[in-house]
C-alpha positions as MATLAB code, in Angstrom:
seq = 'MVSNGLSQYPAPVGRASLLLTFKGHRNTILIIGGDVLAASRAFAALEAGMQVIILARGLVCDELRWRADQQQVNLTDWDMLPSVSTSPLPSAPEESLSAFLAENPSISLIRITIHTVDTPALARICHAHNIPINVTDHPALCDFSFASMHRFADPSTGGQSALQVGVTTNGEGCRLAGHVRREIVSMLPKDIAGAVRQVGRLRRLAKNTDDEVAECEEGENSSVTTPNRPVPGWRSSATESKDESSRRRMKWAAQLILSGDSPQTISPCSVQVPNESSLHNLTLLPPPKKGRILLVGSGPGYPSLLTIATHNALMKHADLVLSDKLHPAAILALIPETIEVCIASKFPGNAEGAQSEMMDAAVEAARRGLTVVRLKQEDPVVYGRAGEEVLFFRAHGFEPLVVPGVSSALAAPIFAGIPVTQRGVAESVVVCTGVGRQGKEVKLPGYECSRTVLILMGVARIAQVVDAMIRNDSNSGEGLQNSERRREGRPYPRNTPIAIIERGSMPDQRVVASTLGDICEALDIAGEQRPLAVLALQGSGDTSVLEEGEERDEERIRKWLGVCRWVMREGIDQGWVEV';
ca = [
       0.806   -3.928  -63.021;
       3.680   -1.596  -62.272;
       4.925   -1.423  -58.724;
       6.226    1.870  -57.448;
       8.209    0.146  -54.677;
       5.721    1.135  -51.972;
       3.705   -1.570  -50.245;
      -0.042   -1.056  -50.135;
      -0.269   -2.885  -46.803;
       2.095   -2.948  -43.797;
       4.674   -5.708  -43.767;
       4.485   -8.037  -40.737;
       7.393   -7.754  -38.329;
       8.139  -10.836  -36.273;
       9.034  -11.346  -32.575;
       5.567  -10.227  -31.465;
       2.818  -12.219  -29.752;
      -0.840  -12.612  -30.589;
      -2.446  -11.167  -27.476;
      -5.735  -12.816  -26.585;
      -8.098  -12.561  -23.658;
      -8.741  -16.219  -23.020;
     -11.842  -17.336  -21.139;
     -11.583  -21.025  -20.444;
     -15.054  -22.064  -19.348;
     -14.884  -25.136  -21.585;
     -11.165  -25.763  -21.240;
      -8.783  -27.501  -18.870;
      -5.220  -26.531  -18.085;
      -2.664  -29.074  -16.915;
       0.018  -27.695  -14.620;
       3.021  -29.951  -14.117;
       4.668  -28.993  -10.833;
       3.691  -28.408   -7.234;
       5.628  -25.275   -6.323;
       4.460  -21.748   -5.506;
       4.636  -20.734   -9.175;
       2.301  -23.598  -10.034;
      -0.117  -22.315   -7.395;
       0.046  -18.818   -8.900;
      -0.745  -20.112  -12.390;
      -3.531  -22.292  -11.005;
      -5.139  -19.283   -9.332;
      -5.001  -17.269  -12.577;
      -6.624  -20.157  -14.457;
      -9.344  -20.497  -11.812;
     -10.178  -16.795  -12.145;
     -10.536  -17.369  -15.904;
     -13.054  -20.136  -15.205;
     -10.832  -23.027  -16.317;
     -10.661  -26.503  -14.903;
      -7.237  -27.086  -13.324;
      -5.322  -30.357  -13.044;
      -2.097  -30.393  -11.024;
       0.331  -33.171  -11.881;
       3.100  -33.208   -9.291;
       5.754  -35.469   -7.879;
       7.072  -35.135   -4.342;
       6.482  -31.956   -2.384;
       3.373  -29.895   -3.091;
       2.970  -26.369   -1.683;
       0.374  -25.681    0.995;
      -1.816  -23.544   -1.283;
      -2.246  -26.293   -3.863;
      -3.072  -28.832   -1.168;
      -5.633  -26.455    0.296;
      -7.240  -25.831   -3.091;
      -7.354  -29.564   -3.692;
      -9.091  -30.047   -0.328;
     -11.568  -27.332   -1.362;
     -12.081  -29.211   -4.663;
     -10.944  -26.182   -6.642;
      -8.191  -28.147   -8.409;
      -7.622  -31.806   -9.229;
      -4.319  -32.839   -7.605;
      -2.741  -35.932   -9.153;
       0.429  -37.668   -7.953;
       2.669  -38.445  -10.896;
       3.899  -41.645   -9.223;
       0.295  -42.864   -9.028;
      -0.220  -42.741  -12.795;
      -0.921  -46.204  -14.226;
       2.009  -47.824  -16.015;
       1.706  -48.086  -19.784;
       4.507  -50.632  -20.116;
       4.294  -54.395  -19.715;
       7.819  -54.316  -18.317;
       8.226  -54.516  -14.528;
      10.276  -51.326  -14.779;
       8.402  -48.011  -14.310;
       7.302  -46.164  -17.430;
       9.325  -43.243  -18.714;
       7.837  -39.869  -17.738;
       7.007  -38.971  -21.326;
       5.155  -42.258  -21.800;
       3.087  -41.670  -18.665;
       2.292  -38.128  -19.769;
       1.251  -39.257  -23.249;
      -1.140  -41.802  -21.784;
      -2.511  -39.230  -19.323;
      -3.198  -36.752  -22.135;
      -4.940  -39.434  -24.163;
      -7.232  -40.133  -21.207;
      -8.008  -36.426  -20.692;
      -8.869  -34.971  -24.122;
     -10.275  -31.776  -22.542;
      -6.770  -30.521  -21.693;
      -6.105  -27.566  -23.979;
      -3.123  -25.857  -22.301;
      -0.123  -27.186  -20.410;
       2.163  -25.294  -18.046;
       5.403  -26.860  -16.738;
       6.872  -25.066  -13.720;
       9.569  -27.603  -12.781;
      13.027  -28.219  -14.192;
      14.182  -31.789  -14.794;
      16.173  -33.632  -17.403;
      12.856  -34.934  -18.729;
      11.451  -31.465  -19.491;
      12.400  -31.413  -23.230;
      10.902  -34.871  -23.675;
       7.703  -33.793  -21.925;
       7.501  -30.779  -24.226;
       7.809  -33.009  -27.295;
       4.893  -35.138  -26.062;
       2.756  -32.011  -25.621;
       3.600  -30.871  -29.140;
       2.804  -34.339  -30.484;
      -0.684  -33.991  -28.959;
      -1.021  -30.494  -30.491;
      -1.436  -28.893  -27.063;
       0.186  -25.464  -26.546;
       2.781  -25.507  -23.776;
       4.652  -23.054  -21.580;
       7.852  -24.076  -19.778;
       9.512  -21.956  -17.120;
      12.832  -20.461  -18.297;
      12.711  -22.410  -21.584;
      11.437  -19.909  -24.177;
      12.458  -22.181  -27.064;
       9.983  -24.807  -25.862;
       7.107  -22.381  -25.304;
       4.077  -21.868  -27.525;
       2.605  -19.170  -25.296;
       3.625  -17.041  -22.338;
       1.958  -15.386  -19.362;
       1.826  -11.610  -19.381;
       2.565   -9.590  -16.279;
      -0.995   -9.130  -15.070;
      -2.917   -6.765  -12.814;
      -6.602   -7.056  -12.034;
      -8.222   -3.896  -10.757;
     -10.371   -3.875   -7.656;
     -13.697   -2.062   -7.709;
     -13.538    0.492   -4.853;
     -17.309    0.601   -4.519;
     -17.679   -3.144   -3.950;
     -14.239   -4.077   -2.652;
     -14.179   -7.054   -5.009;
     -12.222   -7.834   -8.149;
     -13.449   -6.151  -11.316;
     -13.576   -7.129  -14.978;
     -10.701   -4.777  -15.847;
      -7.290   -6.358  -16.355;
      -4.000   -5.043  -17.697;
      -1.293   -7.321  -19.095;
       2.205   -6.485  -20.335;
       4.654   -8.706  -22.153;
       8.170   -8.092  -23.471;
       8.087  -11.355  -25.438;
      10.915  -12.844  -23.449;
      13.182   -9.824  -23.568;
      12.793   -8.850  -19.914;
      10.251  -10.331  -17.526;
      11.143   -7.993  -14.665;
      10.879   -5.021  -17.007;
       7.375   -6.142  -17.969;
       6.393   -6.065  -14.315;
       7.844   -2.580  -13.930;
       5.967   -1.290  -16.990;
       2.761   -2.862  -15.714;
       3.135   -1.131  -12.345;
       3.744    2.200  -14.103;
       0.591    1.777  -16.192;
      -1.491    0.888  -13.152;
      -0.162    3.846  -11.161;
      -1.130    6.315  -13.924;
      -4.733    5.143  -14.241;
      -7.469    6.535  -11.951;
      -7.992    4.439   -8.842;
     -11.727    4.209   -9.520;
     -11.441    3.239  -13.185;
     -12.748   -0.239  -12.357;
     -15.973    1.354  -11.176;
     -16.225    3.204  -14.482;
     -15.822   -0.101  -16.324;
     -18.648   -1.583  -14.260;
     -20.905    1.355  -15.142;
     -19.987    1.129  -18.826;
     -20.873   -2.574  -18.725;
     -24.312   -1.702  -17.359;
     -24.755    0.898  -20.106;
     -23.806   -1.577  -22.838;
     -26.138   -4.232  -21.481;
     -29.013   -1.766  -21.507;
     -28.187   -0.641  -25.042;
     -27.916   -4.237  -26.156;
     -31.158   -5.222  -24.402;
     -30.400   -8.171  -22.146;
     -33.477  -10.033  -23.380;
     -31.891  -10.460  -26.805;
     -29.754  -13.525  -27.358;
     -26.993  -11.693  -29.170;
     -23.367  -12.676  -28.875;
     -21.319  -10.277  -26.771;
     -18.493   -8.475  -28.549;
     -15.868   -6.097  -27.286;
     -15.798   -2.851  -29.217;
     -12.231   -2.046  -30.130;
     -11.048   -5.568  -29.349;
     -12.069   -7.175  -32.609;
     -11.151   -6.466  -36.217;
     -13.451   -3.497  -36.601;
     -12.209    0.050  -36.973;
     -11.771    1.557  -33.495;
     -13.036    5.068  -34.086;
     -15.980    6.838  -32.487;
     -16.533    8.855  -35.677;
     -18.043    6.101  -37.789;
     -21.725    7.050  -38.162;
     -24.386    4.904  -36.540;
     -27.009    3.753  -39.083;
     -30.233    5.631  -38.517;
     -33.352    3.764  -37.539;
     -36.345    3.952  -39.871;
     -39.766    2.760  -38.867;
     -40.361    1.447  -42.385;
     -37.256   -0.721  -42.330;
     -37.392   -4.304  -41.213;
     -34.717   -4.811  -38.543;
     -33.879   -8.089  -36.877;
     -33.117   -8.340  -33.167;
     -29.470   -8.886  -33.997;
     -29.295   -5.758  -36.171;
     -31.186   -3.703  -33.597;
     -28.864   -4.790  -30.823;
     -25.716   -4.062  -32.828;
     -27.004   -0.616  -33.802;
     -27.646    0.252  -30.169;
     -24.236   -1.128  -29.177;
     -22.527    1.116  -31.733;
     -24.450    4.068  -30.356;
     -23.341    3.220  -26.823;
     -19.723    2.865  -27.985;
     -19.768    6.341  -29.554;
     -21.318    7.731  -26.398;
     -18.555    6.229  -24.266;
     -15.685    7.240  -26.583;
     -16.912   10.772  -27.221;
     -14.238   12.585  -25.287;
     -13.481   10.926  -21.964;
      -9.873    9.838  -21.499;
      -8.853    7.184  -18.962;
      -7.734   10.015  -16.672;
     -11.204   11.634  -16.658;
     -13.471    8.589  -16.673;
     -14.910    7.801  -13.274;
     -17.932    5.835  -12.062;
     -19.769    9.138  -11.645;
     -19.174   10.102  -15.283;
     -21.256    7.162  -16.501;
     -24.752    7.540  -15.074;
     -27.258    4.698  -15.318;
     -30.050    5.904  -13.018;
     -32.716    3.431  -14.063;
     -31.649    0.069  -15.428;
     -35.137   -0.594  -16.791;
     -35.148    2.286  -19.246;
     -32.838    2.915  -22.156;
     -33.886    6.582  -22.181;
     -32.138    7.182  -18.880;
     -28.676    6.436  -20.292;
     -26.604    9.597  -19.992;
     -23.005   10.699  -19.746;
     -22.681   13.569  -17.273;
     -19.689   15.541  -16.035;
     -18.655   13.957  -12.746;
     -19.701   16.079   -9.770;
     -16.937   17.272   -7.488;
     -16.407   14.646   -4.845;
     -15.303   15.648   -1.387;
     -12.214   14.094    0.110;
     -10.291   14.150    3.366;
      -6.539   14.422    3.773;
      -4.924   13.483    7.087;
      -1.775   15.567    6.912;
       1.258   15.598    9.184;
       2.851   19.033    9.680;
       6.080   17.916   11.363;
       7.433   19.071   14.740;
       6.690   22.746   14.130;
       9.524   24.334   12.171;
       8.026   25.481    8.835;
      10.970   24.269    6.738;
      10.277   20.711    7.893;
       6.924   20.599    6.099;
       6.994   17.997    3.354;
       6.200   19.057   -0.204;
       3.030   16.951   -0.031;
       1.855   18.757    3.104;
       2.707   22.142    1.617;
       0.745   21.325   -1.549;
      -2.211   20.098    0.490;
      -2.377   23.389    2.384;
      -1.606   25.731   -0.501;
      -3.221   24.057   -3.530;
      -5.867   21.544   -2.527;
      -7.511   22.562    0.742;
     -10.967   24.109    0.866;
     -11.112   23.720    4.644;
      -8.325   23.165    7.188;
      -9.171   21.559   10.521;
      -6.200   22.078   12.806;
      -5.188   20.836   16.219;
      -5.050   23.545   18.859;
      -1.312   23.483   19.513;
      -0.168   24.060   15.940;
       2.535   26.763   15.771;
       1.467   30.103   14.325;
       4.295   29.862   11.761;
       2.608   26.824   10.193;
      -0.887   28.308   10.191;
       0.465   31.540    8.674;
       1.367   29.631    5.496;
      -2.284   28.847    4.738;
      -3.794   31.273    2.204;
      -6.331   33.702    3.636;
      -8.965   32.434    1.197;
      -9.026   29.045    2.914;
     -11.196   28.568    5.961;
      -9.298   27.379    9.054;
     -10.973   25.868   12.113;
      -8.927   25.133   15.239;
      -9.949   22.430   17.693;
     -11.295   23.722   20.992;
      -9.298   21.254   23.063;
      -8.757   21.959   26.735;
      -8.282   19.705   29.776;
     -11.326   17.501   30.123;
     -12.612   18.218   26.609;
     -10.127   16.324   24.450;
     -12.556   13.592   23.429;
     -15.349   16.064   22.693;
     -13.088   18.241   20.549;
     -11.816   15.191   18.668;
     -15.355   14.088   17.819;
     -16.275   17.619   16.818;
     -13.388   17.806   14.340;
     -14.190   14.435   12.778;
     -17.859   15.311   12.375;
     -16.917   18.636   10.780;
     -14.601   16.886    8.307;
     -17.317   14.459    7.192;
     -19.916   17.206    6.866;
     -17.598   19.333    4.705;
     -16.557   16.387    2.537;
     -20.223   15.612    1.884;
     -20.534   19.126    0.507;
     -17.794   18.336   -2.009;
     -14.977   20.120   -0.179;
     -11.389   18.970    0.150;
     -10.748   18.835    3.880;
      -7.208   18.940    5.246;
      -7.142   17.524    8.749;
      -3.881   19.079    9.927;
      -2.139   16.934   12.522;
       0.996   17.713   14.483;
       4.186   15.821   13.664;
       3.340   12.478   11.999;
      -0.363   11.575   12.013;
       0.128    7.944   13.026;
       2.800    8.351   15.724;
       0.517    8.940   18.719;
      -1.523   11.271   16.538;
      -4.792    9.292   16.700;
      -4.892    9.102   12.911;
      -6.011    5.480   13.052;
      -9.199    6.419   14.874;
      -9.971    9.100   12.319;
      -9.277    6.792    9.362;
     -11.792    4.266   10.696;
     -14.343    6.999   11.423;
     -14.070    8.569    7.973;
     -14.154    5.171    6.279;
     -17.319    4.236    8.162;
     -18.894    7.435    6.834;
     -17.984    6.749    3.202;
     -14.653    8.566    2.826;
     -11.277    6.865    2.459;
      -8.802    9.485    3.711;
      -5.352    9.998    2.276;
      -2.761    9.915    5.068;
       0.238   12.164    4.372;
       3.257   11.393    6.582;
       4.983   14.113    8.540;
       8.348   14.400   10.252;
       7.930   13.006   13.771;
       9.401   14.878   16.710;
      10.548   11.502   18.012;
      13.396   11.742   15.499;
      13.511   15.452   14.631;
      13.610   16.908   18.154;
      16.715   14.940   19.224;
      18.475   16.139   16.077;
      17.673   19.765   16.937;
      19.058   19.062   20.415;
      22.235   17.543   19.004;
      21.367   14.036   20.192;
      21.806   11.060   17.845;
      19.188    8.430   18.676;
      21.505    5.778   17.242;
      25.279    5.881   17.299;
      27.763    3.164   16.506;
      29.281    1.922   19.737;
      26.599    3.599   21.875;
      23.025    2.890   20.787;
      22.033    0.134   18.363;
      18.238    0.347   18.577;
      15.432    2.810   19.319;
      12.108    2.369   21.107;
       9.358    4.996   20.865;
       6.673    4.985   23.546;
       4.302    7.371   25.289;
       4.365    8.629   28.845;
       0.596    8.741   29.189;
      -2.000    6.253   27.995;
      -5.510    6.678   26.696;
      -7.706    8.844   28.929;
      -4.760    9.515   31.232;
      -4.051    5.900   32.099;
      -0.542    4.795   32.985;
       1.461    2.795   30.451;
       4.085    0.103   30.862;
       7.549    1.349   29.900;
      10.314   -0.804   28.403;
      13.063   -2.090   30.657;
      16.706   -1.057   30.596;
      19.068   -2.149   27.843;
      22.433   -0.463   27.625;
      22.474   -0.385   23.815;
      18.970    1.032   23.367;
      17.637    4.585   23.176;
      14.180    5.094   24.658;
      12.104    7.982   23.288;
       9.131    8.911   25.471;
       6.584   11.261   23.937;
       4.213   13.356   26.027;
       6.052   12.519   29.229;
       7.039   15.882   30.718;
       3.748   16.432   32.531;
       4.247   13.122   34.346;
       7.998   13.128   34.587;
       8.036   12.134   38.271;
       5.890    9.044   37.662;
       7.873    8.132   34.539;
      11.225    8.376   36.313;
       9.929    6.432   39.290;
       8.699    3.642   37.007;
      12.059    3.479   35.255;
      14.381    3.354   38.252;
      12.215    1.534   40.835;
      13.679   -1.834   41.761;
      11.052   -3.955   43.466;
      12.910   -6.382   45.707;
      10.042   -8.848   45.445;
      10.430   -9.196   41.688;
      14.153   -9.818   41.342;
      15.045   -7.570   38.435;
      11.663   -5.915   38.310;
      10.238   -8.098   35.579;
       6.808   -7.347   34.229;
       3.789   -7.583   36.445;
       0.277   -6.433   35.639;
       0.444   -3.978   38.572;
       3.845   -2.496   37.680;
       4.749    0.134   35.126;
       7.952   -1.268   33.639;
       8.675   -4.337   31.562;
      12.217   -5.497   32.231;
      15.257   -4.397   34.233;
      15.331   -1.107   36.179;
      17.410    1.785   34.818;
      20.579    2.886   36.647;
      20.109    6.249   38.325;
      23.050    7.627   36.318;
      21.396    6.859   32.969;
      21.633   10.028   30.809;
      18.319   11.692   29.996;
      17.402   14.774   27.974;
      14.019   16.481   28.104;
      13.220   18.380   24.911;
      10.318   20.799   25.025;
       8.830   22.454   21.907;
      11.392   20.730   19.738;
      12.482   22.634   16.600;
      10.745   25.835   17.709;
      12.680   29.068   18.392;
      11.876   28.741   22.107;
      12.967   25.104   22.280;
      14.341   24.096   25.684;
      16.579   21.124   26.397;
      17.370   19.974   29.923;
      19.935   17.196   30.207;
      20.852   15.299   33.334;
      20.565   11.792   34.768;
      17.481    9.895   35.815;
      18.416   10.492   39.425;
      18.543   14.292   39.089;
      16.234   15.199   36.204;
      13.177   15.963   38.335;
      15.139   18.396   40.494;
      16.631   19.911   37.339;
      13.165   20.781   36.076;
      12.299   22.453   39.367;
      15.483   24.501   39.607;
      16.882   26.485   36.670;
      20.385   25.197   36.176;
      23.401   26.976   34.696;
      22.905   27.724   31.006;
      25.738   26.462   28.860;
      26.125   24.725   25.486;
      24.824   21.189   25.567;
      26.231   18.136   23.860;
      25.250   14.599   24.680;
      27.703   11.929   25.686;
      28.370   10.435   22.259;
      29.185   13.817   20.669;
      30.750   15.655   23.631;
      34.066   17.211   22.615;
      36.007   14.580   20.694;
      33.162   12.135   21.308;
      32.879    8.857   23.166;
      31.676    5.879   21.144;
      33.150    3.141   23.329;
      30.131    2.780   25.626;
      29.175   -0.686   24.440;
      32.735   -1.936   24.194;
      33.776   -0.890   27.709;
      30.492   -1.764   29.418;
      28.878    0.023   32.333;
      31.955    0.297   34.579;
      32.937    3.742   33.288;
      29.403    5.164   33.122;
      29.843    7.318   36.223;
      33.106    8.727   34.852;
      31.425    9.518   31.549;
      28.608   11.352   33.310;
      31.074   13.523   35.274;
      32.971   14.315   32.084;
      29.730   15.198   30.324;
      28.052   17.309   32.988;
      31.169   18.662   34.682;
      30.594   19.981   38.193;
      26.849   20.404   37.536;
      24.209   17.751   37.808;
      22.298   19.052   34.805;
      22.625   21.475   31.927;
      20.033   23.460   30.003;
      19.960   25.132   26.613;
      17.242   27.266   25.061;
      16.604   28.021   21.396;
      17.802   26.265   18.255;
      20.933   26.492   16.130;
      20.998   29.795   14.236;
      21.901   27.898   11.094;
      18.243   26.926   10.788;
      17.314   30.537   10.076;
      18.866   30.215    6.611;
      17.328   26.820    5.797;
];
């Protein structure tokens, strides 16, 4: 025979692994070690149905002890192993292990998670007993390795599904394997586990669960993985065994499943099994459009501060927009005219009713298959009541997507030229509200020189807020918390700087800056209009507040405010027009 130099079959290339899906219902794994990694491997083995023996010396992590108490694993103390030597000296570790393996012939895999000088000797004993072994950070001693695994959850049941993804780099980069695995998981549909569950139901019907036929995974054995191989036709005159009948139906089901759906298009709705008692009801239908709800933050009001995600939600995805009443016209003007917009009918005394009305409308529209954008001001979860809506929508069968927005708690001070943190001035930030649920008063944080306090929705109750901050109850020493008081901690000095920012980021933004002692009067009387800069950025700046303490605070206030007790500025920096 003359060879033309070309191989008829592919040549094997080494450095690969034989990837198997291993179900260990009749197998036992021995894990030598009691650390967190041992607990992780034990959990993976338990999910595979294996019996788990933990052989540890010294400290054992809490999880393994708990699983031993729950009789999920067999925890054995290495020092309690019987001696195999007649000498009064303790047996060598490898001798004890060899005797232990001889007494437990069901052990089929061994995992060593600890590092000792005896590890190579222990590995030799495992090899002598022909038991595959894996040793942490010792690839030369390993017969097998653990892939970077992800098990998908079934969104319809909330439990773990049968779908798993594993990635291995064969020792070339464990962290890289984890990164690749995360990328794969992120690209697959979130409900793909539900599709797998439906496909399993379809295959069981096609196979006929009454037949005792061994289960096989199409595409995971040595057969050709193509949906184009013809299914043998059934003839009434032919004699067909149960095994042949089942395999013919299974091939038909495989072609049905692989006839065009990609992982990106498969969903639980695309595999319909209406009646599990009838094979004739097996169908593959185009998935109906499913409604969804997006809880979207629109930022403080300036259109350029919309995130790309929010812009896409309004321009590309929305079928219906449900908006809060106070949304700026500039934001609403961006929504295409073809999209229906409903604005909440909130007015004093009707806030709760309007909120319920909007949530009911969102659910009703989503049930009709629409994509509903629930447009919230600023960030949905910063005093935006998004949590209440998430729970409501979830209880009605819709898991909303929450899209963050720029919060005015951080954006408005920037538009006013106020840094909420500044080295040497403010080291921390606290965000709180000036009014509680249903108008109730809230407890404000106490005074700390190095902390900025941001109070949202506080202008309407500015007098009560200021009183709570500066009041010094002589009966409570420094005004420490009491259930009947409205501050938690020290009172604020009356000369503490304060800025009130109204309609932050909007063209008619107004900033009034003064001290706690004068701010209420400043709001009642229009002060002189002049450029405003806060203490830290005034002129050449002053960042020595924390270093020099509170002694110079009064001097700083006079330098900042000049001869006035407050200053006011309206509008925003003209530079924003070009952004």
